[in-house]
C-alpha positions as CSV (number, residue, x, y, z in Angstrom):
1,M,33.1,-53.7,14.7
2,M,31.9,-50.1,15.0
3,G,32.1,-50.1,18.8
4,F,35.9,-50.4,18.7
5,I,36.3,-47.1,16.9
6,K,37.3,-44.7,19.7
7,G,35.3,-41.5,19.8
8,A,32.7,-42.5,17.2
9,G,29.9,-42.5,19.7
10,F,26.3,-43.3,19.1
11,L,26.0,-41.2,15.9
12,G,28.8,-43.1,14.0
13,E,27.5,-46.4,15.2
14,Q,24.0,-45.6,14.3
15,L,24.9,-44.4,10.8
16,V,26.7,-47.7,10.2
17,K,23.8,-49.7,11.6
18,M,21.4,-47.9,9.3
19,G,23.6,-48.8,6.3
20,I,24.3,-45.2,5.4
21,L,28.0,-45.3,6.0
22,T,30.8,-47.8,6.4
23,E,33.5,-47.6,9.1
24,E,36.1,-45.9,6.8
25,P,34.3,-42.5,6.4
26,I,33.8,-42.5,10.2
27,K,37.5,-42.9,10.8
28,E,38.3,-40.2,8.3
29,A,35.9,-37.8,9.9
30,L,37.2,-38.6,13.4
31,S,40.7,-37.9,12.2
32,I,39.7,-34.5,10.8
33,Q,37.8,-33.7,14.0
34,K,40.9,-34.4,16.0
35,E,43.0,-32.1,13.9
36,K,40.5,-29.3,14.2
37,K,40.4,-29.7,18.0
38,K,44.2,-29.1,18.0
39,K,43.6,-25.8,16.2
40,G,40.9,-24.8,18.7
41,E,38.0,-25.6,16.4
42,N,35.1,-27.7,17.9
43,K,33.2,-29.3,15.1
44,K,30.6,-32.0,15.5
45,L,31.2,-35.4,13.8
46,G,27.9,-35.1,11.8
47,Q,28.9,-31.7,10.5
48,I,32.2,-33.0,9.2
49,L,30.6,-36.0,7.6
50,I,28.2,-33.7,5.7
51,E,31.0,-31.4,4.6
52,L,32.9,-34.5,3.3
53,G,29.8,-35.5,1.3
54,Y,29.3,-38.9,2.9
55,C,25.8,-38.1,4.1
56,N,23.3,-35.3,4.4
57,E,21.4,-33.4,7.2
58,K,18.5,-35.8,6.9
59,H,20.7,-38.8,7.6
60,I,22.2,-37.2,10.7
61,G,18.8,-36.1,11.9
62,E,17.3,-39.7,11.5
63,A,20.3,-41.2,13.4
64,L,20.0,-38.7,16.3
65,A,16.2,-39.3,16.4
66,R,16.8,-43.0,16.9
67,K,19.2,-42.2,19.8
68,S,16.7,-39.9,21.6
69,G,13.6,-41.9,20.7
70,Y,11.9,-38.8,19.4
71,K,10.1,-38.4,16.1
72,F,12.2,-37.1,13.1
73,L,10.6,-34.6,10.7
74,S,11.8,-32.5,7.8
75,M,10.7,-28.8,8.1
76,N,10.2,-29.0,4.3
77,S,7.2,-31.2,4.8
78,T,6.0,-29.5,8.1
79,E,4.0,-26.3,8.2
80,V,4.8,-24.1,11.2
81,D,1.6,-22.9,12.8
82,V,2.1,-19.2,13.5
83,T,-0.3,-19.3,16.4
84,Y,2.0,-21.7,18.3
85,A,5.2,-20.2,17.1
86,N,4.2,-16.9,18.6
87,L,4.0,-18.5,22.1
88,I,7.7,-17.8,22.3
89,T,9.8,-14.8,21.5
90,P,12.6,-14.7,18.9
91,E,15.1,-14.3,21.7
92,I,14.0,-17.6,23.2
93,A,14.0,-19.3,19.8
94,Q,17.6,-18.1,19.2
95,K,18.7,-18.9,22.7
96,Y,17.6,-22.5,22.8
97,K,17.5,-23.2,19.0
98,V,13.8,-24.2,19.2
99,M,10.6,-23.6,17.1
100,P,7.1,-24.6,18.1
101,T,5.4,-26.2,15.1
102,G,1.9,-27.2,16.3
103,M,-0.2,-29.2,18.8
104,K,-0.8,-32.9,18.9
105,N,-2.5,-35.0,21.6
106,G,-2.5,-32.0,23.9
107,K,1.3,-31.6,23.6
108,L,3.2,-28.7,22.0
109,Q,5.4,-30.1,19.3
110,V,8.8,-28.3,19.3
111,A,11.5,-28.7,16.7
112,M,14.8,-28.7,18.7
113,L,18.5,-28.6,17.8
114,N,19.1,-30.6,21.0
115,P,16.0,-32.6,22.0
116,N,17.8,-33.8,25.2
117,D,18.1,-30.2,26.5
118,I,16.1,-30.6,29.7
119,I,16.6,-26.9,30.8
120,A,15.2,-25.7,27.5
121,I,12.2,-28.1,27.7
122,D,11.4,-27.0,31.3
123,D,11.6,-23.3,30.4
124,L,9.4,-23.8,27.4
125,K,6.9,-25.7,29.5
126,I,6.7,-22.7,31.9
127,L,6.6,-20.1,29.2
128,T,3.9,-21.7,27.1
129,G,1.9,-23.6,29.7
130,Y,1.9,-26.8,27.6
131,E,3.6,-30.2,27.9
132,I,6.5,-30.3,25.4
133,E,7.1,-33.0,22.8
134,P,10.6,-32.5,21.2
135,I,11.0,-33.2,17.5
136,V,14.3,-33.9,15.7
137,V,14.8,-31.9,12.5
138,P,17.8,-31.2,10.2
139,D,20.0,-28.5,11.7
140,N,20.1,-26.3,8.6
141,E,16.3,-26.4,8.2
142,L,15.7,-25.4,11.8
143,K,18.2,-22.5,11.6
144,A,16.4,-21.3,8.4
145,V,13.0,-21.4,10.1
146,I,14.3,-19.6,13.3
147,E,15.9,-16.9,11.1
148,Q,12.6,-16.4,9.2
149,F,10.7,-16.2,12.5
150,T,13.2,-13.7,14.0
151,N,13.2,-11.5,10.9
152,S,9.4,-11.4,10.8
153,S,9.1,-10.4,14.4
154,R,11.7,-7.6,14.3
155,N,10.5,-4.0,14.8
156,L,10.8,-1.6,12.0
157,E,12.8,1.6,12.4
158,S,11.2,4.5,10.5
159,F,13.1,7.6,9.4
160,D,12.0,10.8,7.7
161,E,8.5,9.5,8.3
162,E,5.8,12.2,7.7
163,E,3.5,12.5,10.6
164,Q,-0.1,12.4,9.7
165,E,-2.0,15.4,11.2
166,T,-5.8,15.3,11.6
167,E,-7.8,18.4,12.4
168,E,-11.2,17.0,13.0
169,A,-12.1,15.3,16.2
170,E,-14.0,12.5,14.4
171,H,-10.7,11.2,13.0
172,E,-9.2,10.6,16.4
173,D,-10.6,7.1,16.7
174,L,-9.0,6.2,13.4
175,V,-5.6,7.4,14.5
176,A,-6.0,5.5,17.8
177,S,-6.9,2.3,15.9
178,A,-3.9,2.8,13.7
179,D,-1.7,2.8,16.8
180,D,-3.2,-0.3,18.3
181,K,-0.5,-2.8,19.2
182,P,-1.9,-5.8,17.2
183,A,-2.0,-3.7,14.0
184,V,1.5,-2.3,14.5
185,L,2.9,-5.8,15.2
186,L,1.2,-7.3,12.3
187,V,2.3,-4.6,9.8
188,N,5.9,-4.9,11.1
189,Q,5.7,-8.7,10.8
190,I,4.4,-8.5,7.2
191,I,7.0,-6.0,6.0
192,N,9.9,-7.8,7.8
193,H,8.7,-11.1,6.4
194,A,8.6,-9.6,2.9
195,V,12.1,-8.2,3.2
196,S,13.6,-11.5,4.4
197,S,11.7,-13.4,1.7
198,G,13.1,-11.2,-1.0
199,A,9.5,-10.1,-2.1
200,S,9.1,-7.2,-4.5
201,D,5.5,-6.5,-3.7
202,I,3.0,-6.9,-0.8
203,H,-0.7,-7.2,-1.4
204,V,-3.0,-6.7,1.6
205,E,-6.5,-7.7,0.3
206,P,-9.8,-7.8,2.2
207,Q,-11.9,-10.8,1.1
208,E,-15.5,-11.6,2.0
209,K,-14.6,-13.5,5.1
210,Y,-10.9,-12.9,5.8
211,L,-7.9,-10.6,5.2
212,R,-5.4,-12.1,2.7
213,V,-1.7,-11.2,2.5
214,R,0.2,-12.1,-0.6
215,F,3.9,-11.6,-1.6
216,R,5.3,-11.4,-5.1
217,I,8.5,-13.4,-4.9
218,D,10.6,-13.9,-8.0
219,G,7.7,-12.5,-10.1
220,V,5.0,-14.9,-8.8
221,L,2.4,-14.2,-6.2
222,H,2.2,-16.5,-3.1
223,E,-0.4,-16.4,-0.3
224,I,1.5,-15.8,2.9
225,M,-1.2,-15.5,5.5
226,Q,-4.9,-15.2,6.3
227,Q,-6.0,-13.0,9.2
228,P,-9.5,-12.2,10.6
229,L,-11.3,-9.6,8.5
230,R,-11.9,-7.4,11.6
231,L,-8.1,-6.6,11.6
232,H,-8.3,-5.0,8.1
233,P,-9.4,-1.4,9.1
234,M,-6.6,-1.2,11.7
235,V,-4.0,-2.6,9.4
236,A,-5.0,-0.4,6.5
237,S,-5.1,2.7,8.7
238,R,-1.6,1.8,10.2
239,I,-0.1,1.5,6.7
240,K,-1.7,4.7,5.5
241,V,-0.5,6.7,8.5
242,M,3.1,5.4,7.9
243,A,2.7,6.4,4.2
244,G,1.4,9.9,5.0
245,M,-2.0,9.2,3.3
246,D,-5.4,10.4,4.3
247,I,-6.8,7.7,6.6
248,A,-10.3,9.2,6.5
249,E,-10.6,8.9,2.7
250,R,-11.5,5.4,1.7
251,R,-13.5,6.1,-1.5
252,V,-10.7,7.1,-3.9
253,P,-7.3,5.6,-4.7
254,Q,-4.3,7.2,-2.9
255,D,-0.5,7.0,-3.2
256,G,2.1,7.3,-0.5
257,R,5.6,6.4,0.5
258,I,7.3,4.8,3.5
259,S,11.0,4.7,4.4
260,V,12.0,2.1,7.0
261,K,15.0,0.1,8.2
262,S,14.7,-3.6,8.2
263,E,17.5,-6.1,8.9
264,G,19.9,-3.1,8.7
265,N,18.7,-2.3,5.1
266,L,17.1,0.9,4.0
267,I,13.8,0.0,2.4
268,D,11.7,2.5,0.3
269,I,8.1,1.4,0.0
270,R,5.6,2.8,-2.5
271,V,2.1,2.4,-1.2
272,A,-1.1,2.5,-3.3
273,S,-4.6,2.1,-1.9
274,L,-7.5,1.0,-4.1
275,P,-11.2,0.8,-3.0
276,S,-12.6,-2.7,-3.5
277,A,-15.9,-4.5,-2.7
278,Y,-14.8,-5.5,0.8
279,G,-12.6,-2.6,1.7
280,E,-9.3,-0.9,0.7
281,K,-6.8,-3.1,-1.1
282,I,-3.2,-2.0,-0.2
283,T,-0.3,-2.7,-2.5
284,M,3.2,-2.0,-1.4
285,R,6.2,-2.0,-3.8
286,L,9.5,-2.7,-1.9
287,L,12.8,-1.2,-3.0
288,N,16.0,-2.1,-1.1
289,R,18.1,1.0,-1.3
290,S,21.0,-0.8,0.4
291,S,21.3,-3.5,-2.2
292,R,24.2,-3.3,-4.7
293,I,23.7,-2.8,-8.4
294,I,23.8,-6.1,-10.4
295,T,26.6,-6.2,-13.0
296,L,26.0,-7.0,-16.7
297,E,27.8,-10.4,-16.1
298,Q,25.4,-11.3,-13.3
299,L,22.2,-10.5,-15.3
300,G,22.5,-13.8,-17.2
301,F,23.5,-12.4,-20.6
302,P,24.9,-15.2,-22.9
303,E,28.5,-14.5,-23.5
304,F,28.2,-14.0,-27.3
305,Q,25.3,-11.6,-26.8
306,L,27.0,-9.7,-24.1
307,K,30.1,-9.2,-26.3
308,R,27.9,-7.7,-29.1
309,Y,26.0,-5.5,-26.6
310,R,29.2,-4.1,-25.1
311,E,30.3,-3.1,-28.6
312,I,27.2,-0.9,-29.2
313,M,27.1,0.6,-25.7
314,R,30.6,1.9,-26.2
315,L,29.5,3.9,-29.3
316,P,29.8,7.7,-29.0
317,Y,26.2,8.2,-30.1
318,G,23.1,6.2,-31.0
319,F,19.8,5.0,-29.6
320,I,19.7,1.8,-27.5
321,L,16.4,0.3,-26.3
322,I,15.6,-2.2,-23.6
323,T,12.2,-3.8,-24.2
324,G,9.9,-6.2,-22.3
325,P,6.7,-6.2,-20.2
326,T,6.4,-4.6,-16.8
327,G,8.6,-6.4,-14.2
328,S,11.0,-7.9,-16.7
329,G,14.1,-6.3,-15.3
330,K,14.5,-3.5,-17.9
331,S,15.6,-0.9,-15.3
332,T,18.1,-3.3,-13.7
333,T,19.7,-3.7,-17.2
334,L,19.8,0.1,-17.7
335,Y,21.5,0.6,-14.3
336,A,24.0,-2.2,-15.0
337,T,24.8,-0.5,-18.3
338,L,25.2,3.0,-16.7
339,Q,27.5,1.5,-14.1
340,V,29.9,0.4,-16.9
341,L,29.7,3.7,-18.7
342,N,30.0,5.9,-15.6
343,S,33.3,7.8,-15.6
344,V,34.6,11.2,-14.8
345,E,35.0,12.0,-18.5
346,K,31.3,11.4,-19.2
347,N,28.3,13.7,-18.3
348,I,25.5,11.3,-17.7
349,I,22.0,12.6,-17.0
350,T,18.9,10.4,-16.3
351,L,15.2,11.1,-16.3
352,E,13.4,8.6,-14.1
353,D,10.0,8.0,-12.6
354,P,10.8,7.1,-9.9
355,I,14.5,7.0,-9.2
356,E,15.0,3.4,-8.1
357,R,18.8,3.4,-7.6
358,R,20.9,6.3,-6.5
359,M,24.2,6.2,-8.4
360,E,27.3,8.2,-7.5
361,G,28.6,10.4,-10.3
362,I,25.4,10.4,-12.3
363,N,22.9,13.3,-12.4
364,Q,19.5,11.7,-11.7
365,I,16.3,13.7,-12.2
366,Q,12.9,12.7,-10.7
367,M,9.9,13.3,-13.0
368,N,7.0,15.4,-11.6
369,A,4.1,15.6,-13.9
370,K,2.1,17.8,-11.5
371,A,4.9,20.4,-11.8
372,G,5.1,20.0,-15.6
373,M,8.3,17.9,-15.4
374,T,7.5,15.1,-17.9
375,F,9.9,12.9,-19.9
376,A,9.4,15.1,-23.0
377,S,9.9,18.4,-21.2
378,G,12.8,17.1,-19.1
379,L,14.6,15.6,-22.2
380,R,14.2,18.9,-24.0
381,S,15.8,20.8,-21.0
382,I,18.7,18.5,-20.3
383,L,20.0,18.8,-23.9
384,R,21.1,22.3,-22.9
385,S,23.2,20.8,-20.1
386,D,25.9,19.4,-22.3
387,P,25.2,15.6,-21.7
388,D,27.2,12.8,-23.2
389,I,24.9,10.0,-22.2
390,I,21.2,10.3,-21.6
391,M,18.9,7.7,-19.9
392,V,15.2,8.1,-20.3
393,G,13.2,5.9,-17.9
394,E,10.5,5.0,-20.5
395,I,9.4,6.1,-24.0
396,R,5.7,6.7,-23.4
397,D,4.6,9.0,-26.2
398,R,5.5,10.3,-29.6
399,E,7.0,13.5,-28.3
400,T,9.5,11.7,-26.0
401,A,10.4,9.2,-28.8
402,Q,11.0,12.0,-31.3
403,I,13.3,14.0,-29.0
404,A,15.2,10.8,-28.0
405,V,15.8,9.8,-31.6
406,E,16.9,13.4,-32.6
407,S,19.2,13.5,-29.6
408,A,20.8,10.2,-30.7
409,L,21.3,11.8,-34.2
410,T,23.0,14.9,-32.8
411,G,25.8,13.1,-31.0
412,H,24.4,11.7,-27.8
413,L,24.2,8.1,-26.6
414,V,20.5,7.6,-25.5
415,L,19.3,4.7,-23.5
416,S,15.6,4.0,-22.8
417,T,12.9,1.3,-22.4
418,L,9.9,0.4,-24.4
419,H,7.0,-2.1,-23.9
420,T,7.2,-4.7,-26.7
421,N,7.2,-8.5,-26.8
422,D,10.5,-8.9,-28.6
423,A,13.5,-7.0,-30.0
424,P,12.3,-6.7,-33.6
425,G,8.9,-5.5,-32.4
426,A,10.6,-2.3,-31.1
427,V,11.1,-1.1,-34.7
428,T,7.4,-1.5,-35.4
429,R,6.4,0.1,-32.1
430,L,8.5,3.3,-32.9
431,G,6.7,3.4,-36.3
432,E,3.3,3.2,-34.6
433,M,4.4,6.1,-32.4
434,G,4.9,8.3,-35.5
435,I,8.7,8.0,-35.9
436,E,9.7,8.1,-39.5
437,P,11.6,4.9,-40.7
438,F,14.6,6.9,-41.9
439,L,15.0,8.4,-38.4
440,T,14.7,5.0,-36.7
441,A,17.2,3.4,-39.2
442,S,19.7,6.2,-38.7
443,S,19.5,6.4,-34.9
444,L,18.8,2.9,-33.6
445,V,21.9,0.9,-32.9
446,G,20.6,-2.0,-30.8
447,V,17.6,-3.5,-29.0
448,V,17.6,-5.8,-26.0
449,A,14.4,-7.8,-25.3
450,Q,14.3,-9.6,-21.9
451,R,12.3,-11.6,-19.4
452,L,13.0,-12.8,-15.9
453,A,12.9,-16.5,-15.2
454,R,13.0,-18.1,-11.8
455,V,16.2,-20.1,-10.9
456,L,15.8,-23.6,-9.6
457,C,16.6,-24.0,-5.9
458,P,20.0,-25.7,-5.8
459,K,19.2,-27.5,-2.6
460,C,16.0,-29.3,-3.7
461,K,15.9,-29.4,-7.5
462,I,15.2,-32.9,-8.8
463,P,17.0,-34.4,-11.9
464,Y,15.1,-36.4,-14.5
465,T,16.0,-37.8,-17.9
466,L,14.3,-37.4,-21.2
467,T,15.1,-39.2,-24.5
468,R,15.6,-37.2,-27.7
469,D,12.2,-38.3,-29.0
470,E,10.4,-37.3,-25.8
471,L,12.1,-33.9,-25.7
472,M,11.5,-33.1,-29.3
473,Y,7.8,-34.0,-29.0
474,S,7.2,-31.8,-25.9
475,V,9.6,-28.9,-26.6
476,Q,10.3,-27.8,-30.2
477,G,13.7,-26.3,-30.9
478,F,15.5,-27.7,-27.9
479,P,19.3,-27.3,-28.4
480,L,20.4,-30.9,-28.5
481,E,23.7,-32.0,-30.1
482,P,23.6,-34.7,-32.7
483,H,25.3,-37.2,-30.4
484,E,22.9,-36.6,-27.5
485,D,20.2,-39.4,-27.4
486,S,19.0,-38.3,-23.9
487,I,19.5,-35.5,-21.5
488,T,19.2,-34.9,-17.8
489,L,17.1,-31.9,-16.9
490,Y,15.8,-30.6,-13.5
491,K,12.4,-29.7,-12.0
492,P,11.4,-27.9,-8.9
493,A,10.6,-29.7,-5.6
494,G,10.4,-27.2,-2.7
495,C,12.2,-26.9,0.6
496,I,12.5,-24.5,3.5
497,A,15.4,-22.7,1.9
498,C,13.2,-21.6,-1.1
499,N,9.9,-21.1,0.9
500,K,8.7,-24.4,-0.6
501,T,8.4,-22.9,-4.1
502,G,11.2,-24.9,-5.8
503,Y,12.8,-21.7,-7.0
504,K,15.2,-19.2,-5.5
505,G,16.2,-16.0,-7.3
506,R,15.8,-15.0,-10.9
507,T,18.0,-14.8,-14.0
508,G,17.5,-12.9,-17.3
509,I,16.4,-14.3,-20.6
510,F,17.8,-12.2,-23.4
511,E,17.4,-11.4,-27.1
512,F,19.8,-8.9,-28.6
513,L,19.2,-7.3,-32.0
514,K,22.1,-5.4,-33.4
515,V,21.0,-2.9,-36.1
516,T,23.4,-3.8,-39.0
517,E,23.3,-2.5,-42.5
518,T,20.9,-5.3,-43.6
519,I,18.5,-4.4,-40.7
520,Q,18.7,-0.7,-41.6
521,K,17.7,-1.4,-45.2
522,L,14.7,-3.5,-44.0
523,I,13.6,-0.6,-41.6
524,L,13.8,1.9,-44.4
525,S,11.7,-0.3,-46.7
526,G,9.0,-0.6,-44.0
527,A,9.6,-4.4,-43.5
528,S,7.4,-6.3,-41.0
529,T,8.5,-7.5,-37.6
530,N,8.7,-11.1,-38.9
531,E,11.0,-10.1,-41.8
532,I,13.3,-8.2,-39.4
533,R,13.3,-11.1,-37.0
534,E,14.3,-13.6,-39.7
535,A,17.1,-11.4,-41.0
536,A,18.4,-10.9,-37.4
537,I,18.4,-14.7,-36.8
538,K,20.4,-15.2,-40.0
539,E,22.9,-12.7,-38.6
540,G,23.3,-14.5,-35.3
541,M,20.5,-13.3,-33.1
542,A,19.4,-15.9,-30.5
543,T,15.7,-15.5,-29.6
544,L,14.3,-15.3,-26.1
545,R,13.1,-18.9,-26.4
546,Q,16.5,-20.2,-27.5
547,D,18.3,-18.4,-24.7
548,G,15.7,-19.8,-22.2
549,L,16.1,-23.4,-23.4
550,V,19.9,-23.1,-23.2
551,K,19.4,-22.2,-19.5
552,V,17.1,-25.2,-19.1
553,K,19.8,-27.4,-20.6
554,N,22.4,-26.0,-18.2
555,G,20.2,-26.8,-15.2
556,I,19.6,-23.2,-14.3
557,T,15.8,-23.3,-14.7
558,S,13.0,-25.6,-15.7
559,I,11.1,-26.2,-19.0
560,E,7.8,-25.2,-17.2
561,E,9.3,-21.9,-16.1
562,I,10.6,-21.0,-19.6
563,L,7.2,-21.8,-21.2
564,R,5.6,-19.6,-18.5
565,V,7.6,-16.5,-19.3
566,V,8.3,-16.9,-23.1
567,M,5.8,-17.7,-25.8
């Protein structure tokens, strides 16, 4: 019987009683625990069982809950009420490994790592003024929630922040309100939360009856919090002061910039205000200056496409375009390409608006339209600086396109971006901008079209099986092998690790068009986008949809996500 296994304790006995484990895994885990103790490592039995794959955090939590007599909950299905969470400080949460989640029957429910910690319960009772009801939750989920709470509450450290000066006495009340502690704390919390969540944008939006805050995470907007509408003027003024904007002017759009330190990272924030029916909408674009540049291999390029792309980016001259809508990762691909090409032997000059990543060894130039420094004028000037490789942030007009094409024809490798739906569409777009077909055919060497698709959270994705007939009926062109009568795919669920979205991170979906002799002839003859696409597919081009479906088959993302980002 279980009771005869020395050292197994209540946890081992309970896991066997619940039918989760037999005695053999318990004996194995105890043996490993004993060996680790000899080496000075103290590991809990439950942790070892999880690492061996015999059970998961939920099983351990349920067993411990039976021992203590307290309720077991998963943080994935429990919303933490911020009002009650803020009854304690991050220091207390970290010290006792606790997190208040809400109120029930007059008692404060607190998720605890150790629900039998009497000292922690007594201290929480004194600090909050409420009777405490401990709740048992999985260790990893509690740690994730405490980490999020700590990051959200951390103060921001500003540097090189422009001080806003006001000359008129009537503005003093606005400045004072911008320095009010609730506004300062709320703005700090919003920015810290956005950084820890990996958000790219923050939207602070006044509605008719409340203030809404949304984050764009992995390309999709999520509502993060609602606050009383009375806080909006203070929050907006606080952000505008930080960004060096005019807090007295609320009738016209404004732009500003903030530089802060959060979680040890340097964060550049571009701020834009926009007058709306209920007050100023504030949009903040976050750029983590401390994050490393993603490599070409990490982007998600299929191996055969990456091989062909590497061939053209090594050419001594030519025109390479990265295409896609706003927010599809074009700049990231350009930076990854420049990182490969960067060497002492090459003079690389970039024209950017704005400079999103600072790269050592590369001459990066910031555009300034007010001073007359546009892409066209800048490109014309840098040709006199003996460049080998030129990167133009975006082709926006005929003049820039013309100079870029001519630069590629005169011995330079030129990289740039263009807004088109697919790779063959870039040829048509250049024609619409007034570039002659013979210039396009002679200069263009390759076009990459891309999108960003969310990656399924590895901790909570759910497998399901579809038959060949079901799959072919719902998704045309799915890459099934002749012998595959059914296939296992995955769909999102949502857990604390992925902010309950079901997705964590993004990967690229790619389509690479190599301009071969056949494609050149089609461009010269004025062929349509469809004709160029058909010829490229015959020569081995995989479309955006095909690449996306391969990533679905490999369990990286879901069918729904690919259908969302690719037509």
